[in-house]
C-alpha positions in Angstrom: -100.3 95.4 71.2 -98.2 95.4 68.8 -96.4 98.3 67.0 -97.3 98.9 63.2 -95.2 96.8 60.6 -92.8 98.8 58.6 -92.1 97.7 54.8 -89.2 95.4 54.8 -85.9 96.5 53.3 -84.1 95.8 50.3 -82.3 92.1 50.1 -79.2 92.2 51.7 -76.1 92.5 49.3 -74.1 89.6 48.5 -70.3 89.9 50.1 -67.2 90.7 47.9 -65.8 87.6 46.5 -62.3 88.2 48.6 -64.4 89.3 51.6 -66.3 85.9 51.1 -63.3 83.8 50.6 -61.7 85.4 53.8 -64.8 84.5 55.8 -64.6 81.0 54.4 -61.1 80.5 54.9 -61.8 81.7 58.6 -64.5 79.3 59.3 -63.3 76.6 57.3 -59.9 77.1 59.1 -61.2 76.7 62.6 -63.7 73.7 61.6 -60.3 72.2 59.9 -58.4 72.5 62.5 -61.0 71.0 64.8 -61.2 67.8 62.6 -57.1 67.5 62.4 -57.6 67.0 65.9 -61.0 64.9 66.1 -59.9 62.7 63.3 -56.7 60.8 64.8 -58.4 60.5 68.1 -61.6 59.2 66.7 -59.3 56.8 64.4 -57.6 55.5 68.0 -61.3 53.8 68.4 -62.6 53.1 64.6 -60.9 52.7 61.1 -59.3 56.0 59.9 -61.7 56.0 56.9 -64.5 56.1 59.0 -63.1 58.5 61.6 -62.9 60.8 58.6 -66.0 60.1 57.4 -67.8 61.2 61.0 -65.9 64.0 61.4 -66.5 65.3 58.2 -70.4 64.8 58.4 -70.5 66.7 61.9 -68.6 69.8 60.6 -70.1 70.0 57.3 -73.5 70.3 58.8 -71.9 72.9 61.5 -69.8 75.0 58.6 -72.6 75.0 56.2 -75.3 77.0 58.4 -72.1 79.1 59.1 -71.4 79.8 55.7 -75.2 80.4 54.7 -75.3 83.1 57.6 -71.7 84.8 57.6 -69.7 83.8 54.7 -72.7 84.6 52.0 -75.2 86.7 54.0 -78.1 84.9 52.8 -79.6 85.9 56.4 -81.2 82.5 56.9 -81.5 78.9 57.5 -79.9 76.5 55.1 -82.6 74.5 53.0 -82.9 71.1 52.4 -81.4 71.1 48.8 -79.0 73.4 50.0 -77.8 71.0 52.6 -77.5 68.3 50.0 -75.3 70.6 47.4 -72.9 70.9 50.4 -73.0 67.4 51.3 -72.0 66.8 47.9 -69.1 68.7 48.1 -68.2 67.2 51.1 -68.5 63.7 50.0 -66.1 64.9 47.1 -63.4 66.5 50.1 -64.3 63.6 52.1 -63.1 60.8 49.4 -59.8 63.2 48.3 -58.7 63.2 51.9 -59.1 59.8 52.5 -57.3 58.7 49.2 -54.4 61.1 50.0 -54.0 59.5 53.5 -54.2 56.0 52.0 -51.6 56.8 49.8 -49.4 57.9 52.5 -50.0 54.8 54.7 -49.3 52.8 51.5 -46.1 54.3 50.5 -45.1 54.9 54.5 -46.7 52.4 56.6 -45.2 53.9 60.1 -45.5 57.5 59.0 -45.6 59.8 62.1 -48.4 62.1 63.1 -46.7 65.0 61.8 -46.6 63.5 58.6 -50.1 62.6 58.6 -51.3 65.6 59.7 -49.4 67.6 56.6 -50.9 65.2 54.0 -54.5 65.8 55.4 -54.5 69.7 55.9 -53.2 70.1 52.4 -55.8 68.1 51.0 -58.5 70.0 53.3 -56.9 73.1 51.7 -57.0 72.0 48.1 -60.8 70.7 48.7 -61.7 73.8 50.6 -61.1 76.0 47.7 -62.9 74.2 45.4 -65.8 73.8 47.5 -65.8 77.7 48.0 -66.5 78.2 44.1 -69.7 75.9 44.1 -70.7 76.9 47.3 -70.7 80.6 46.3 -71.6 79.8 42.4 -74.0 77.3 42.5 -75.7 76.7 46.2 -76.0 79.9 47.4 -75.7 82.0 44.1 -77.8 85.3 44.2 -80.6 85.1 41.6 -80.5 88.2 38.8 -83.4 89.6 41.0 -81.4 90.4 43.8 -83.0 87.9 46.1 -81.7 85.1 47.4 -83.8 81.7 47.5 -87.0 80.8 46.5 -88.6 83.5 48.7 -89.1 85.9 45.8 -92.8 84.7 45.8 -93.5 85.6 49.2 -96.0 88.7 50.4 -93.5 91.5 51.7 -94.1 92.3 55.2 -95.0 96.0 56.8 -91.7 98.3 56.6 -92.4 98.6 60.5 -91.1 94.9 61.1 -88.0 95.6 60.0 -87.3 99.0 62.0 -87.4 96.2 65.4 -84.8 93.5 66.3 -85.7 90.2 64.6 -86.4 88.3 68.1 -89.0 91.3 68.7 -90.7 90.1 65.6 -91.0 86.6 66.6 -94.5 86.2 67.7 -98.2 87.2 66.8 -98.6 89.9 64.3 -101.7 91.6 63.3 -101.0 92.1 59.5 -99.6 89.9 56.9 -100.2 86.4 56.1 -100.4 83.8 58.9 -97.6 81.4 59.1 -97.0 78.5 61.5 -94.0 79.6 63.7 -90.3 78.1 63.4 -87.0 79.2 64.8 -85.5 81.9 62.7 -82.1 79.8 62.6 -80.4 76.5 62.7 -77.2 78.4 64.9 -74.5 76.2 66.8 -76.0 77.5 69.5 -79.3 77.4 71.6 -82.5 78.8 69.8 -83.1 82.7 70.5 -85.5 83.9 73.0 -87.4 86.9 73.2 -85.7 87.9 76.3 -81.8 89.1 75.2 -79.1 87.8 77.0 -75.6 89.1 76.9 -72.6 87.2 76.9 -69.7 88.2 78.8 -67.3 90.6 76.9 -64.9 88.8 74.5 -67.1 85.4 75.4 -68.4 82.9 72.6 -70.8 80.1 73.5 -68.1 77.3 74.2 -68.3 74.7 71.3 -65.6 72.3 72.3 -63.9 71.8 75.9 -61.1 69.0 76.1 -61.8 66.3 78.7 -59.1 64.9 80.4 -58.8 60.9 79.6 -62.4 60.3 78.1 -65.2 61.8 76.1 -68.0 62.9 78.0 -71.4 64.8 77.5 -71.7 67.9 79.3 -75.1 70.2 79.3 -74.6 74.1 79.1 -77.0 76.4 80.6 -79.3 78.0 78.2 -77.6 80.8 75.8 -79.9 83.5 74.1 -78.5 85.9 71.8 -79.8 89.2 70.4 -80.0 89.7 66.6 -80.3 92.9 65.4 -81.7 93.4 61.9 -81.7 97.2 61.1 -81.0 97.0 57.5 -80.3 93.4 56.0 -83.8 91.8 57.0 -85.2 89.3 54.6 -87.6 90.6 51.5 -90.3 88.6 52.9 -92.9 88.2 55.6 -91.3 87.1 59.0 -93.6 84.4 60.1 -96.5 85.0 62.7 -98.0 83.9 65.2 -96.6 81.5 68.6 -95.0 83.1 71.1 -91.3 83.7 72.0 -89.0 80.7 70.8 -87.9 78.7 74.0 -84.3 78.0 74.6 -82.9 74.5 74.9 -79.6 73.3 76.7 -76.6 72.9 74.5 -75.4 69.3 74.7 -71.8 68.8 73.6 -69.7 65.8 73.3 -66.3 66.5 74.5 -63.6 65.6 71.9 -60.6 63.7 73.6 -56.8 65.0 72.4 -55.1 61.7 73.2 -52.0 63.2 71.9 -51.8 65.1 75.1 -50.4 62.2 77.2 -51.3 62.1 80.8 -52.4 65.1 82.5 -50.4 67.0 85.0 -52.5 65.1 88.0 -51.2 61.9 86.4 -47.4 63.4 86.0 -47.7 64.3 89.8 -45.3 61.0 90.0 -43.0 59.8 87.6 -44.2 56.8 86.0 -42.0 54.1 84.0 -43.6 51.4 81.5 -41.3 48.2 80.6 -42.2 46.9 77.5 -40.0 43.4 76.8 -40.9 39.6 76.7 -41.4 39.3 80.1 -44.2 37.2 81.8 -43.1 34.4 79.7 -41.8 32.2 82.2 -38.0 32.5 80.7 -35.3 33.2 83.5 -33.3 35.2 81.5 -35.8 37.7 80.9 -36.9 38.0 83.9 -33.1 38.1 85.3 -32.9 41.3 83.1 -36.4 42.8 84.4 -34.9 42.1 88.0 -31.7 44.0 87.2 -33.7 46.8 85.7 -36.2 47.4 88.4 -33.3 47.2 91.3 -31.6 50.3 89.3 -35.0 52.2 88.9 -36.2 51.8 92.6 -31.9 52.9 93.7 -32.1 55.6 91.4 -35.4 56.8 91.6 -37.8 55.8 94.7 -40.0 57.8 93.6 -40.9 56.1 90.4 -43.9 53.7 89.7 -43.6 51.1 87.3 -45.8 49.2 85.3 -44.4 46.2 83.3 -46.3 45.1 80.4 -46.5 41.5 80.2 -46.9 38.2 78.4 -48.3 37.0 81.4 -49.4 39.6 84.4 -50.4 37.0 87.0 -46.6 35.5 86.7 -45.1 38.9 86.8 -46.9 39.7 89.6 -45.8 36.6 91.4 -42.1 37.3 90.3 -42.2 40.9 91.2 -45.0 42.1 93.6 -44.2 45.5 94.0 -44.6 46.4 90.6 -48.0 47.3 88.4 -48.2 44.3 85.5 -50.4 45.0 82.3 -51.3 42.5 80.0 -50.7 43.4 76.0 -51.2 40.9 73.8 -54.4 40.6 72.4 -55.3 44.0 73.9 -57.0 46.3 71.7 -55.4 49.9 70.9 -58.0 51.7 72.7 -57.6 49.9 75.8 -53.7 49.3 75.7 -53.6 53.3 75.1 -55.2 54.1 78.7 -52.4 52.4 80.3 -49.7 54.3 78.0 -51.0 57.6 78.4 -50.2 57.5 82.4 -46.2 56.9 81.3 -43.4 59.5 81.8 -41.7 57.2 79.6 -41.6 53.7 78.0 -38.7 51.5 78.3 -38.5 49.1 75.4 -36.2 46.2 76.6 -34.0 44.8 77.3 -33.4 41.6 75.7 -33.4 39.8 72.3 -37.0 41.2 71.0 -36.0 42.9 67.8 -35.9 40.1 65.1 -37.9 39.0 62.1 -41.6 39.0 62.5 -41.5 39.9 66.7 -40.0 42.9 66.3 -43.2 44.4 64.7 -45.4 43.3 67.7 -43.2 45.2 70.0 -43.0 48.6 68.0 -46.3 48.6 67.1 -46.9 49.4 71.0 -43.7 51.6 71.1 -45.0 53.6 68.6 -48.8 53.9 70.1 -47.0 55.5 72.9 -45.1 57.8 70.7 -48.0 58.8 69.0 -49.6 59.6 72.5 -46.4 61.7 73.3 -44.8 59.4 75.3 -41.0 59.0 75.1 -39.2 55.5 74.0 -36.1 54.7 75.7 -34.4 51.6 73.8 -32.8 49.8 77.1 -30.1 47.4 75.7 -31.9 45.4 73.5 -30.7 42.4 71.3 -31.4 42.6 67.6 -31.1 40.2 64.8 -31.9 38.2 62.7 -33.8 41.1 60.7 -34.2 40.5 57.1 -38.3 41.0 56.5 -38.6 44.7 55.0 -41.7 45.2 57.4 -39.9 44.6 60.5 -36.8 47.2 59.2 -39.4 49.8 58.2 -41.1 49.6 62.2 -37.4 49.7 63.3 -36.3 52.9 61.3 -39.8 54.8 61.9 -39.7 53.6 65.8 -36.0 54.1 66.9 -35.4 57.1 65.0 -37.6 59.0 67.1 -36.9 57.5 70.5 -35.5 59.3 73.3 -32.3 57.1 73.0 -30.8 53.7 71.2 -28.9 51.1 73.5 -27.9 47.6 72.7 -26.1 44.9 74.5 -23.8 43.9 71.9 -22.3 45.4 68.8 -23.8 42.5 66.7 -27.1 44.2 67.4 -25.9 47.5 66.6 -24.4 46.4 63.3 -27.9 44.8 62.8 -30.0 47.7 63.4 -27.6 50.0 61.2 -28.2 47.0 58.3 -31.9 47.6 58.8 -31.6 51.9 58.2 -31.5 52.9 61.1 -29.3 55.9 60.9 -29.2 57.6 64.3 -26.6 56.9 67.0 -26.5 53.4 68.6 -24.9 53.3 72.1 -23.6 49.5 72.9 -23.8 48.9 76.6 -24.0 45.0 77.7 -27.0 43.1 79.2 -28.6 44.2 82.2 -28.7 40.7 84.2 -24.8 41.8 84.4 -25.8 43.7 87.5 -27.4 40.9 89.6 -25.9 39.5 92.7 -25.1 36.2 93.6 -27.1 35.0 96.9 -26.5 32.3 99.7 -29.8 30.3 98.8 -28.2 28.0 96.3 -27.1 24.9 98.9 -30.5 25.0 100.2 -32.0 24.8 96.9 -29.9 22.2 95.6 -30.3 19.8 98.9 -34.4 20.3 98.4 -33.4 18.6 94.8 -31.5 16.0 96.5 -28.5 16.9 94.6 -25.6 15.2 97.2 -22.8 17.2 98.6 -19.4 15.8 97.9 -18.6 15.7 94.0 -17.9 18.2 91.5 -20.8 19.9 90.4 -21.4 20.2 86.6 -24.0 22.4 85.4 -25.7 21.7 82.0 -28.1 24.3 80.0 -29.5 22.6 76.9 -32.5 24.0 75.0 -33.6 23.0 71.5 -30.9 22.3 68.9 -31.6 25.7 67.0 -28.5 27.1 65.4 -26.0 25.2 67.7 -26.7 21.8 66.1 -28.6 22.8 62.6 -27.1 19.7 60.9 -28.3 17.1 63.2 -31.6 15.9 64.1 -33.1 16.0 67.4 -32.0 12.6 68.5 -28.6 12.7 67.2 -27.8 16.3 69.1 -29.2 14.9 72.1 -26.9 11.9 72.2 -24.1 14.2 71.2 -24.7 16.3 74.8 -25.1 12.7 76.4 -21.5 11.9 75.2 -20.1 15.2 76.7 -22.2 14.2 80.1 -20.8 10.8 80.4 -17.1 12.0 79.9 -17.3 14.7 82.4 -18.6 12.0 85.0 -15.7 9.8 83.9 -13.0 12.2 83.8 -14.0 14.4 87.0 -16.3 11.8 88.7 -18.7 14.9 88.3 -22.7 14.9 89.1 -24.1 16.6 86.4 -26.9 19.3 87.3 -29.3 20.1 84.2 -30.3 23.8 84.9 -33.8 24.8 82.9 -33.9 28.4 82.1 -37.3 28.0 80.3 -39.8 25.2 81.1 -39.4 23.4 77.9 -35.3 22.7 78.4 -36.6 20.5 81.2 -37.8 17.9 78.3 -34.7 18.3 76.5 -32.3 17.7 79.5 -34.6 14.4 80.4 -33.5 13.4 76.2 -30.1 13.9 76.9 -30.4 11.9 80.1 -31.7 9.2 78.6 -29.1 8.4 76.2 -26.1 8.8 79.1 -24.6 5.7 80.0 -24.2 7.0 84.1 -27.6 8.8 84.0 -27.8 7.8 87.8 -25.1 10.6 88.1 -27.4 13.5 86.7 -30.3 15.7 88.4 -32.3 17.7 86.4 -33.9 20.6 88.7 -37.5 21.0 88.4 -38.1 23.9 90.6 -39.8 27.1 89.2 -37.1 29.2 90.1 -36.8 32.8 89.9 -33.5 34.4 87.9 -32.0 35.3 91.6 -32.7 31.8 92.8 -31.1 30.2 89.8 -28.0 32.6 90.1 -27.8 31.1 93.5 -27.8 27.6 92.2 -24.8 28.5 89.6 -22.9 30.1 92.0 -22.8 26.0 93.8 -21.0 24.6 90.7 -17.7 23.9 90.2 -17.9 24.1 86.4 -20.6 25.2 83.5 -21.5 24.4 80.3 -24.4 25.5 78.2 -26.6 27.0 75.6 -28.5 29.8 77.2 -27.0 33.0 77.4 -27.8 34.0 81.0 -26.8 30.7 82.4 -23.9 31.5 81.1 -23.9 35.2 82.3 -24.7 33.6 85.9 -21.8 31.7 85.6 -19.4 34.3 84.9 -21.0 36.3 88.0 -20.1 33.7 90.0 -16.7 33.6 88.8 -16.8 29.4 87.8 -15.2 28.4 84.6 -17.7 28.2 81.7 -18.0 26.6 78.2 -20.3 28.4 75.5 -22.3 26.1 73.0 -23.3 29.1 70.8 -26.7 28.7 69.2 -27.0 32.5 68.4 -24.8 35.1 67.9 -25.4 36.7 71.2 -23.9 33.4 72.8 -20.7 33.5 70.8 -20.2 37.6 70.9 -20.9 36.9 75.0 -18.0 34.4 74.9 -15.7 36.7 72.9 -16.4 39.7 75.5 -15.4 37.5 78.5 -12.3 35.4 76.7 -13.9 32.2 77.1 -14.1 29.4 74.3 -16.1 30.4 71.4 -17.2 27.4 69.4 -19.0 27.7 65.9 -21.6 25.4 67.0 -22.0 21.3 68.0 -21.8 19.2 65.0 -21.1 15.4 65.2 -17.5 15.4 63.3 -16.1 17.8 66.1 -17.1 15.6 69.2 -13.9 15.0 69.5 -12.8 18.5 69.7 -15.8 19.3 71.9 -14.4 16.7 74.8 -10.8 18.5 74.2 -12.2 21.5 75.2 -14.0 20.5 78.2 -10.8 18.9 78.9 -8.9 21.9 78.7 -11.0 24.5 80.4 -10.9 22.4 83.8 -7.2 22.0 83.8 -6.8 25.8 83.2 -9.7 26.9 85.1 -7.7 29.0 87.7 -6.1 30.8 85.5 -9.6 31.4 82.8 -11.4 32.3 85.8 -9.2 35.4 86.9 -9.1 36.4 83.2 -12.6 36.2 82.9 -13.4 38.1 86.1 -11.8 41.3 85.1 -13.7 41.5 81.5 -16.8 40.5 83.4 -16.0 43.7 85.5 -15.5 45.6 82.4 -19.2 44.5 81.1 -20.4 45.0 84.6 -19.6 48.9 84.2 -21.2 49.1 80.8 -24.3 47.6 81.9 -24.8 50.0 84.2 -24.1 53.0 81.9 -27.6 51.8 80.4 -29.7 52.1 83.6 -27.6 55.7 84.0 -28.5 56.9 80.9 -32.0 56.3 81.8 -31.9 57.8 85.3 -30.2 60.4 84.0 -33.2 60.8 80.8 -35.7 61.0 84.0 -33.7 63.5 86.1 -33.7 65.9 82.9 -37.8 65.4 81.8 -39.0 64.6 85.5 -36.7 66.0 88.1 -36.9 63.7 91.3 -38.0 65.9 94.7 -34.7 67.5 96.5 -34.4 64.6 99.0 -33.9 61.8 96.2 -32.2 63.8 93.7 -29.0 64.2 95.7 -28.8 60.3 95.6 -26.8 60.9 92.4 -24.5 63.4 91.2 -23.6 61.7 87.8 -23.0 58.8 85.8 -20.9 55.8 87.7 -22.3 57.8 91.3 -24.5 56.2 93.6 -26.3 52.6 92.4 -23.9 52.6 89.4 -20.9 52.4 91.5 -21.6 49.6 93.1 -21.8 47.9 89.8 -18.3 48.3 88.9 -16.7 45.9 91.5 -16.4 42.3 90.0 -19.0 39.8 91.6 -17.5 36.7 93.8 -19.3 33.6 94.4 
């Protein structure tokens, strides 16, 4: 039996403009903050404009319902034409924010997340004010009669109905017109039940909850709400007929906050990512990685290492105790899963910052920064850098790096000329920390290199800048003349040491032009950096173009003659006091042979001088590792058992690097 109905009260008075605006700002600010968090996260898997559109559509429907009930106190759900009006204003807001962010990216391609959010929120605030005025004075405008919306024609309900809670009046009525049952409101929480269920004090229905690593669907238990309508009931009849509405579970799609980086569980162990030209079958790059891994293991044995490799299978074979991850040709979403696990991303070492190539590495480093992962630049080589796009990436990424170290003065100058204004520390190539071993003689025997004669190692590659005025055949003939001179002058055997697989082709081309080709051996083994260093230690003289072949010769303590093909080789020659030729040209072939002859005659004095300078460079090289380990100790302290192994820069593993290598 139902109690008698009472006449419906007057329509709810619209809120004052200031009150409405404050409510609008509070609700709009809340959805705006959620949008600003959701857009950049969704933009990692879809284009920015699409992400903006999707988030705008979802928040528009939600905010329209909330504004109708709370901001403008209509006391009812939103009608289709009102949704259309609101969607039109949201579309205009979407276009305004998209154009604003597009202009930002056009002017600053590598803008930071903070700058993106500032522009996005500013545009949202301006369009929000315009939306408020349109919604108040057009979409939810109060009619002159005081009745909101097109419900003035409806039959007034008995007065008794207004005196009871709204949820108690949803059912069968004996008086008033018979209308089909419908939901009372399209709230952002489950439908209303006839049995009120109170929420815990201070608790609100959960709309979103953060996931650890990826979005997932979560089903909440039904939530029922008791809405009292004592003085603000609508001025038309309450729908009659039907039983109480059934509550339905709320399904929420959890957003992913990618900027949070690794979760606390992921950070329970230090994870160091290493990004460089690794996996490319270049002995020099692998030497850098080997030295770096040795220092990290010695200083932080608790650390896990993830190597971003061009060929992961090759890196796993050379370094079986590290995780190798491919990054070339991998989408941003997939590589971000690996980046989120990192404590720090080490960029380098090696010469990776040059035209057209720098942006490839810096794009991945910038992605790590956007995910909250710091970037440590590890003794990189830079130059040439003349492309403005690459210079822009340099300025944007390295300006926010935890620390920037380069391997030579020329690289520092190149970065400064590219517009980088932050401090840059000059250290030395990480490969200088390697130590020669004892496997060289065995490896040479396996290559059928006879014992007895003097061994002169040569490292050749494509001509490049070393012989830019020569055709390739003329370049090979010139080096063949050097080889024949060494055979006749010293009775030596020439051993060609390839540092890349393509070096083998150039070595055979040189041998084909030699008169004494039978005194030559081209190594064909697939050697790692330690094996090539051990082979180099068995030589009596080294002449070459590859930087790390010359570094190996310096570590082995043998006289060397660089044939510079790039600034890095010339700079290294100057630092160790070796002859620094300005290139290889046919007109100066006699000077080249004279320099080879002088080097052999002065080998003892030059070797002693070079050993002292090499020791100083090794000390600077150790500083790079010490800086990285000190950074890890500050940001992710090691367990007490491991932290005591190093008490400061130069201690522990760095201390051993100060002594010169012996060969």
